[in-house]
Each structure stands twice: as C-alpha cells, then as structure tokens.
N, C-alpha and C positions, 0 to 999 in steps of 0.2 A: 299434382298441387302446381298452380301457376308461378309465375316469379313474383306477382304482388302478393300472394298468400305466403311464398316463402320469406319475403322479408318482413312481412307481419308476425311470422313465427318466431324468426330471428329475432327481432324487437323484443317480442315477449319472453323468450327466451334470456335475453340479456337482462331485462329487468328481473326476472325471477332469480337469476344468480346474484344481482345486484343485492335485492332483498335478504336473499341467503346469507349473502357476506355481514351483512349488515346485524342479522340476527346473531350471526356467529361472534361479532365484533363484542355484540353487547352481554355474552355468558361471563367475561371475565374482568375485574377490576383494571386490568393494563391492557396495553396495544403491545401486538407482536409485529418485529420488523424483519426485513432481511435485505440482502443487497438485489436491488432490481437492474433492469436493464439501464445500460450507462454506467454502471457503478454507483448507483444512487442508494439512498436508503428509502426504503419506502416499505408502506403498513401492508400487512398481509393478513389473513384470516389467523385464528389462533391456533398455536399447533401444541400448546397444553394447556389443560384447563384445572385449577384447582376444585376438589371434590371433598377433602377429608383435613382436619387440623386432630393432631393427636396432642393431649394434653397429658403432661408426666407430673408426678407428686415430687416436684424440686423445682429450684429456683436459679439452678446453674449446670448447665448443659454444655460441652466445650466442642463435642464431636459426634458423628453419626457414621454407622455404615451398614450395608446391607448385605447380606449374605444365606445364602439357602434358606431363604423364606423367612427370615429373621432380621429385625431390625437391632442393633447393638447401639448403646449409647453412652459415652463417656460423661458419669453423673460426677462431676467435680464438690457437689456440693455434700454429696453422701460416702463420696470416695470411692466408688463401685462403677462396674461398668454393667448397665443394664442391657438383660436382653428382653426383648418384646416377640411375642409371637401373635402377629395381626388376625391370623385364622383362630385361635383359640384365645385370645386377649390376656394372654397369661404373661407373668413376668417372672424371669429367674435373675441370680446377682452372680457376677463372676468378681474375686478380687477382694473380698469384705475381709477387712481387718489387716490387709497387705498393700494397699492402695493408699498413698496421700492424698493426691492431686490428679487425676489422670486425664491427660490434655488432648491426644489421639490414640485411636483405634486403628485396627486393620485386624480382617480376619481372613484365613486362607482357605484352600481347598476342602482344607480334612477337616475344619472347623477349632481350628486353632487360633486362638485370641492374644494378638500384641498388643501391649498397652504402652503409651509414652506417659511417663508419670514425671512431670516437672518438678515437684517439691522432692519427691524422692530420688533423684538424680538417677534413674534407672529406665530399663524397658524390661517389660514383663511379658514372657509367653507363658499361656495358660491354654489348657486342654479344653475340650468343648463342655465339661463337666468340671470346668474351675479348678484343675489340678495345676499346681506351678511348675510349670517346666524349665524355665530358663529364665536367669536374672543378669540382665547384662547393665554394668558401671561403668564409670568413667575409665577409657583405656589407659594402661600405662605407657603404650607403645609412644616412642619420642614423635613418630608422626604425626599423631594427633596433636601433640603440643601440650605444654605444661600448662601455659597460659590461658587455654580454651577452657571454660566450663563445659559441663556436661548437662545439660538441662534439656531433656528430649521435649518436643513440642507435638511432634508427629511421625507415624512409623509406618511403614510396609514392607511385606516380603514378595520375595520370588519365587516360582516354582521349586528353584533349586534350594530353598531356604535360606539364602542372603539376605539379611536383614537390614532396610535402609531408613535412617533416620534425620530428621529435621533438629538440629540442636540450635536453642538460641544463642544469638552473638557469635556464633561460627559460621565464617564467609567462604570456607575453602568446597564449600559445598555438602553433599549427603555424607554422613558417617555410615559406612559400610561395615557390616559384622557377618561373618558366617552363620551356618547353622549350630554351631556350638558357642557361639558369643564372642568369637575371637577378633578383635577389631582387623580389618584387611587394609582399608584405603580410604580417601576420600572419592566423591564421585559427583560429577554432573555440577561443577562451581559454576557461577555466573562470572561474566568478565569485567570487569571494570569500566565506567562511563567517564572517557576522558575529554572535556567539554574544552572550548576555546579560551575560555577562562584561564581555565588551570593550566593549559600550555603558555600564555601569556606571564601568568604568575611565576612561573618556573623560570622563565626567559630574564624577567627585570626583577626579580628578588633576590637579595643578598643570601646569603648562604644562611643567618640567625632567623632570617625571616621565614625562608624556607623549610626550617626547622619546625617553627611553629604551625605550619600547615599542616591539617588532618593529612594521615595517609589515603591516598587511595584505594578504596576497599570496594570489592564488590558486594552487591546485596546478597542477604542469604534468601534462600528459597523459603516459601510460606507453608505450600503444601507439596504432597506428591501423591503419585498413584502409578499402579502396576497394571499394564493392559493383558490381554488373553496371550499376546506372544512374549510375553516376560520383558517389554519394553518400559523403562522407568520416564514417568513424566513429572515436572515439576512444574510448579506456577510460583511465581513470584510478584509479589506485591510491590507498585513504586516504577514496573518495567512498562512499556506499551507493546511495541511490535515483537519484542522478545520476551513477552510476560509467560508464555506457555513454552517449554521445551519438551521435546520426545529424544530421548538418549540411545545410542546403540551400545553395544558392550564395550565398545571403545571410548565412551564416555562423550561421543560427539554429539551435538544437538542436529537431529535431521529434521524439526519441523519447520516448516517456511515460516518467514516472519508473516504476522497478522496485518492484514489491512484495515480491519474494524478490531479495537481491540479497548481495553480500559485498564488503567493504571492502579484499579485497585482491586484486582481479581485476588482473593482469598482461599480459594480451593477449587478443586477439579475433582471430575468423576468422571467414569468412561463406562459405555455400554457395550452390549455383547455384540453390538453391529460398527464397533470402532470409532462414535461418534465421541466427541469430548464436550462437557459441560461444565463451564467456568462460572462461578459466582463472586460476584462485585458487592462491595460493602455498602451499595446503594441498592441492592436487592434486585439487581439486575442479573438475569441469567443467559451467556452466550452459549451456543452451540456452533461447535465446528465441526468437520468430516476430518478425515487424515490427511486431508492436502492442504488445511489451513484455511479452506474456505467457509466464510459464514454462513449459516444455514439459518438459523432463528434466532433473535435476541428478543428477550421479553423479562415481563418482572415490573418490580419497582418498591419505592419503599413508601410508608405511612407511618406518620408520627401521632396523627390524632385521632386515628379512629383503627379498630380491628376489622379489617376487610379480608376476608379467604383469599390469599392469594398474593398480598402485599406483606413486606416483612417490616421490621423495628430494625433488628440488629440482627443481620443474618450472619452465621458463621460457619457453615459446613453443608455440604452437599453431597447425597449419594445417590445411586441407580439400580433399580431392581431387574432382576432378568426378563420382567416383560415390559421394561421400558419407563415405569413408573419413577418421578422425581420424588426425592424426600429434603428438605431444605430443613436446615435447624434454624431457628430464630433463638436467640440467646436470651432475648430481655425477659420474654415471659415463659422461656422452658418448653417451649411447643415446636412441633415439627409438620409442616404443611406438605400434603402429598398431591403430587400432580401427575396428571395422567395424560397420555397423548390424545389429540383429537383423531377423528380420521384422516384430516388434511395432514396430521404433523405426522402419523403412522406412514401415511404415504411418502412422504417426502423422504423420512428418514430410511424406508425401506429402497427407496429409489437412489438414493444419495450411497446407500450400502452396494448396490448394483455397479452404480457408477465407479466406483472406487475400486471395485475388482475388475474391472474391464468388461462387465456384463451387460454391453449396451443393449443387444437386441432381446436380453429376456425382460430389460427394464423399460423396454418402448411404450408396452401398454400403460406401466403404470405413470411415465412423463408424461403422456398424453392427457392421463385422467386429471394429472395435476394442474396442466397448462387449461383444462377446462375449468377447472375449480378456479386458478390465479395464473393470468398470463404475464404477471409482471414479475414471477420468478426466474430470476436470470440463469440461474444453473439449469432450467428447464431446457433452454434453446442449446447449450453446448452440448447436454445430452443427446437430444434430437439430431444435431448437426453430426455427433458422433455417428449417429443411427442410421442417419440417411449416408454419411460417408460411407459406412460399411456396406450398403446396398447399392454403391456405386452412383448415387444421385448426386453428382458434385454440386450441381448448381443450387440446389436445395439445402443442401449441407453448408453451401457459401452465405446463403442468405441467413441460415441459423447461425453461423458462428459469426457473422457481422453484428448480428443483435445481440450475442453473449460477449462482443468485444474479445472473442477467443483469436489471439494473435496468431498461433500455431496453428489451429484447425483452418482459421481463413486461408492462411499462406498454404497447408496442404491440399484443399479444395481449391484454389485457386490456380495451383500447378496443375492439375490434371484438367481444368476448364482449359488453360491456356495452352495444355497439350493437344486437345482436341480441335482448339480454333487451329494451331499452328497446322495439324494435319488437313484441315480443310483449306485453308489457303494456300498452302506449297505449291498445288496443281495450279491455280487459276494464276499466280505470281509468275509462274515457270513460264506459261505460255505468253503472259504479258511481257515478261522480259525478251523471250525468243522473239515475238511480234515487233519490238522496237528495236532490236537486233536486225531484222530480216528489212525494216522500212528503213534505217540508217543505211543501210549496205546498199539497198536499190537507189536511193537520193544520191549517195555517192558514185555510184555508175552510171546514173542518169547525167549527173554534173560533169563527170569526167569525158561523155560523149558530147556535152554541149546542148542536150536536150534542154535542161533548164538552167537558169543562171543562179549563181551562189548568192544569198542576199547580202545587201550591204549593212555594215555595221550603224547600229543607231550613233545619232549623234549624241557627245555628252551632254549631259544636263548641265544647265545653267548653275554656275556657283554660286548660291543662295546665301542668307545670314544663316539660315538654320543648317545647311549642309556644311558649312563652313565651323560653326560651333561644333557639329558632330565629329567633323574630320579632327578637330584639336582636341577633342576629349577622347577619341580612340586613340590618339597620339600618345597620351600614357600608358596604354597598353603596350604598343609597339617599341617605344622610347622614352622613357618617363623622363629621363634628363631633358630631353629636347621640348617635352609638353610643361615641364616646370619651367622653361625658359621662357616659352609662349606665355605663360601664365603671367611672370612676372613682369616681362619686359614691353610684351604688346597687349596684354589685357586679353588675351584670345577667347578666354572663357570667362562669360561674365558670373555677376553674382546670382542674374534670376537663372543662370543655366544650374548652377548650384543647388538652388531652391529645386530646382524641377528634378533633379536627379535625388535628392531627400525625398522629395514626395512621392518619386517613382519607388524608390526603396520601401516606402510604408507601403506601398499599394502591392507592391509584389511581395512582401509578408503576408498580405490577407490571400493573395492570389494562391500562393505556394499552399497554404490550409487549405482551400478549396478543393484545389484540383491533385493535390498530392495523396498517395496511398496511404489508408489508416494504419499501414505494418510501419510507418516510418515517420509519421506526423502525430499517430494516436488519433483512437476513434473520436473523439471528443474534438478533434481540431477545427472542425466546422464551425463550433460552436464557439465563435470569435468575441472576445470581449474588447471593444474597439479602442476603448481609452487604455487599458492596459497592454494592448500591443502597442499603441503610438509610443507610451512610456517606455517600453521594453525596446522600442525600435531605436530611439532618437537617446534615451539616456545617458550611454556611453559615449554616442557621438557629441553630444553636449558638454560631457563633462572633459572630453578629450581635449576639444577645440579651445575651450574657456582656459583649461589648464594648461595647455601647450602655450598659449598666447601669452598666458601670466609668467609662465618660467622664461618663455624666449623675451618677452621684456628686461626681464631680470638679467638673464643671461647674454644681453646685446645678440639675440638674433635677429637676422636681415627680415625677416618674413611678416609681412602685413596681416591683418584678421582676416580680411578677405580671402588671402593667399591661402590660411590655415584651414579656414573654414571651407573652400572650393578642394584643395587637395586632399583633404583628408575624405571627402566624399566620393574622389576621383579614383583613389586607390583603392575602393571596392568595386569598382567596375567589373572585374570577373565575377562577384556574388550576384550583380545587378543584372550582367548579360546571360549568366549560365545558370543561376538558381531556379529559374522558370521551365527549362528545358529539363534539367534534372528531376524536379518536382515531377513532372510530365512522366519519365521513364519509369519513376518508380512504381506506376500503376501497371507495368508488365514484369514486375520483380517480385520474387519470393524472397523470404527470410534466407534461404540457402545464397541467393545471389546480394544479401544485404552489403557485401564488400564493395560492391560498384558503387552504390551510393554513397559509403562512408568516405572511401578513399577518393570518390570524386569531390567531397565536400572538403575533405583535408587539401586537396591540393587547392580548389579555391580560395580558401582560408590562408593557406600559406602564402600562394600569390598576393593575395590583399596585403597581408602583413610587409611581405618585401617591398612591395610597392608603397606602402605606408612609411616605409622606413625611408626608402630612397628621396621620396617626396618631402620628407621632413628635412632630411639633411639638404637636399637640394633647395628649398625654399628660404632658410636660415643660412645656407653657406658654410655647414658644419662640416668637420672630418668626422670619420667614423666614430671614432672615440667621443667626439663632444656630442654626437646624435644618439650613442648608447646613453651618456649621461643627460640629456635633455629628456629622451622617452622615460628615464626611472624616475627622474623628477617632475615630470608631467604625471605618472602615476601616482607618485607621492600627493602632488596638488590635487588631483582627482578625489583621493581618499578624505583628504583636507576639508574639500570642497563639499563633499556627501555627508561629512560628520556635521558641519558649519549649515546645511540645509537640514538635517535631522534636528538638531538645536534649535534653530529659530522656528522649524514647524509645532514642535513641541512650546515653545515660548507662544506662539501665535496661539493654539490651540488651548493655552491655559488662561490667555488673557480672555480669550471668547468667552472662555467656561465661566470665568469671574463675572465679566460684563453680564452675562446672560444671568447669572446667578443675582447680581445685584438687580436686575431689571426685574426678575421674577419677584424678588423680595419686596421693592417697590410697590408692584401692582399687588402683591398680597396685601401688605400694608394699606394702601388705598381701599381696598375691598373692605379689609375689617374696619376703618373709620367710616 
C-alpha cells in the first residue's frame, strides 16, 4: 500500500471512529466526562449505560445494598428490609414487626444483615434467615456523651465484626461497636473548617459576643463503606476536596484530596477492583481510583420526564460483583441499574492494573483505550510508565509530558540527561585539551617574540545609554551611592524607570516560555497576558502609591519619581538573574529543585534588602523610621485595595442599573 492509500485509509478509520463515538454518545440520556490532557474536563464515550429500572411496591426507600447476588432495600414505609433476588424475581423480608424506620443497611460476607433504625434508635443485626442476633442501643459510656442522641442513619461492619454507625447530629465521627455490641470509641471524625471571618471575629469581638457565636463543629459524615481490605471509607456532604476519606487503623485519612469533586455527595460504593463510586444529590456519579484520580463523571437529574438513567431524588448507590451499578431514586421508590460498556470495562480493568503497579500487563489494554479515545489523560501516564520500564526514556518523556506527570517527567528526563552527558563528556574533554594546547603554544610564541601580543581595545565612548546602565548597576554595588546619584543628579531618568518596568513584564513572559514545566507548570506557556500584566504590576502600583502617600504625611523627603524609580531598581537582582535561572531549570530534575528554590530565595531576599535601603535613603529615614514607614505602606496598600474593590462594585452596580433602565425604556417603546 503506497503512502497516498495509507493516508486515505487512515482518514476513513478516523471517520469511522468518530461515527462510532457519536453512536455511543447517543445511547444514554447523559454525557460522560473525565480528566483529559492538560487537566481539562473532556467528554468521552459512555462508560456505563442504563438498561433496567426496578420498581418496588413501596413509596419510600432509604437505602440499598448488593451482596451475594441479592439486592437489599431499606423500606421505610413498610418498616422492613426487602431482599430481592433478580434471578428468580422473588422477594423475602427481614425485620417484620421489629423495625420502625430502617434508614441504612449493610450485609457482610456471611449474609448477616445490619440495619440502622432511626425511629427505634437502635442498630439491629439479623441472620440471613431473618433471626435477630444483636440489638445496639444508645451507649451508656461517658465517652459517647450524654448530650449525644443515638439516631442511627447508616451502618457497616468490617471482617472482624466491628460495627460502624453514622449517627444524626454526632460530629465526633463514626460510633464504633465490637461484635458483641459494646461501644468502643469514635472513629474517623472530620476536622472543623476555620475561615478568615471566624478568625477576625474572635480577634475583635468581646467576650459576650464570642459567647453568642456558634461553636466551631466539624460536619458529621453522611455515609460510609468498608472495602475488601477492611479500610473504612466515609463521604461527607458539604465538603469538597476532602469529601471522601479513607481511614487506616489509626483513624488517619490516607485518601488524597480530590481535584474534581462535588459538595453534594451523599453516598459511596466500592467495587472489587478498588474503584470508588460517589453519588451526588444532582444525580451525578463520580468514579475515582484508589489514588483519588477521576476516572468518570456521568449521570444527571430530571424533574419533568422519566428518562432511564436520569434521577429525580437520588439517595443511595451500590455495586455488584460484576460491576453493575444500582442507584436508588427515592422519589418513586425505584432502582436504576447501569452496566459498564466495553470502553468502561477496559478503563476500569486498566486502572486496576495501574494501581497495582502492573504496567506491562496492562499495556495492551491501555493501547486499545488510546485507540478508542485519545483524550483520556491517564492513558499517557500508564503508557509512560510502560515505556519507562522498557527503558525507552525519550518516548516515556513525551508520554509523561502529555499526562503532565511531574514525577514521571522528572525521572525520564534524569536518564535522558545522563545519556546526553555521557555523549558529550568526551568531545568537551577534547575541546578543553585543544584550547589549553593552543594557549600554551601561543604563550611560547609570544615569549620567543615570534608573534606580538595584541593591543587592548580602546574604551568605548561614554554614551547616554552606557551612563544610564552604569548608574543603574550602581544600585547593586552600592545602593547608598545609587540613591544619592538619583536624588541629587537625576542620573536615572523617568524613562529608564519605565523601561525597567516594561522589561520586568517581558521577562515574566519569557521565563514562562523557556522555563521547565517541572518548576513553572505544564500550562505555563498558555499565557493570559492581561492577567499576567495585572499580577506583575499590582503590588508595584500599590507600593509606590501607598509609600508616596504615607511619606507625604510622615515628612519623607522622597519625590514620587524617586519612589517610582527606586522601587523597580531595587528588584534588579530579579531582572538580571530570573531569566538565566529559568534557563537552568531545563537541566534540573525534581531531585535538584533546591537549586532553583534556593536561588530564587537569595534573589528575593537581596531585592527586599535593597528596597529597604532605597526607601531609607530616599526619605532620609533611620532604621526605626524606615520599618514604621514600610508597615504603614503595607496598611495603606490594604486600604487602597479595599477602596478599589468598593469603587468597582459601585461602578458595576451603576452600570447594571442604567443598563436595566435602558432595556426597560426599549421594551416600553416596543410595546407602544
């Protein structure tokens, strides 16, 4: 097949893939999303498709659980646990005449059923035949607290028989009981969120006002789950990045913060591969792996029509051994069943291999996923690890760059750099030896008088530009003399200061273009020039204006021009050395990040010391007066910022008011 035919075949194949993707997208009433290249949310093929809706003879279900081929439902209307066998389409019931309002259910590996009864204020344990084995009521232990009510909402049990209960209004975490029903302790509490407003209130409020404030309490967990290795998981509605937690035996959360999350999570479920499914009140289902990476996000809410796959009041989620999802829709007492598509099954299996470190075993899976959808970012991270294991470091480097995997990028670059150094050491050594021999021969010939030593070039004529550069550099050598030349002889003009400010902005653009993504971020080259302009100059603007206003009040000697020029000249270390350091980052890995960090700390420290000296000399202040002046300047900067924010809000409101008036006039004119 010639090159032309191969191109035609390639285009036909891509068109076929596009049509196939559109057909897959059309099968469901919702879209499926994931994290794509560049950490952007992208739409992909459907990972799960709804195929069945189970309707039950009740109007109120509160929880569901799948175990051993059966679906268990907490029926609050009939006060029983319904056991549904989908194979035989038969029902059985547990807790008839014993339960009052079953809110949460859990089934262990032995088929024992745990029920959290909120009205009965008890947790019950039944055998698979419905025999009552254990009843747990409010603990009498002082650790539990006399003021804490015992209103169980959710329940789960680990392989050792310990029982974990979510109690309404209890903010100490999960109540833990042993297999005999004795209260042990609280476990897995959330930490309270302290806002800046709370801190300021406690700084300025009187004791009586503080007493009227609500005590800072952590939110109570909303639901929980136990995985195959006995780890306890919780989900908390109202939190974002730490909405899902996985606790070790010491009660410490070991699950990383979520980059993509939802504050409305109400339930979670875990499959046999270790993937986490989180259900939100808006009908969205988020799928994460063991490392907190988003795999899929799909689902949705519908208020006006019954479409299979959309929910009205989603309340609970569970997953079967073969990967099917069961989602409880509380409004109509139905359960929607979703099954993984071929694409979804491949991704979930590949993610499992990846989390187990089985990169080579998962290579074919991920290459097939890449053919089906090239926007899946995790694909490039896995393939990068595969190529790294094969010692194809250049290919791995490119994959890690696409995946924006800093660690993998750094490790692959270390090997590439090592190979490059080995190749150039020999030529560099030969070049150094050649230069040394040339200099030795030249020196001998000069001493023998065979050749004459070249005369020194004449000094360049002292031009206006060179004088400005000389006086500017003087600030680095001797800032005291530099300020003297600035104040007394106007050695640095206003134009020179403006040029330095412009150079600073251009350098901030340049370092993002030439710096390593390990230190400046993989998205650094996507520059928002307006935001960068504001970020570059806002502090300079506030400092110059604030210092001028404060100095006028405190009888400082500096003119606005002196402050304007002296401030930017103080940051000459950054202007001179930031670009070279940005270039150096391209030969550094994360293991040498201290070189960049320490260099920038030295530059910023040097610049701030120069700024302090320049301000002191411009205004002819003593050390104490300079400290006071700078503190007042910072305070003035805060006030100016607040004033700008207030003015911008007022202007926005005025524009909105006049716009609405204008639209009203146009509307009335059209009506007439």
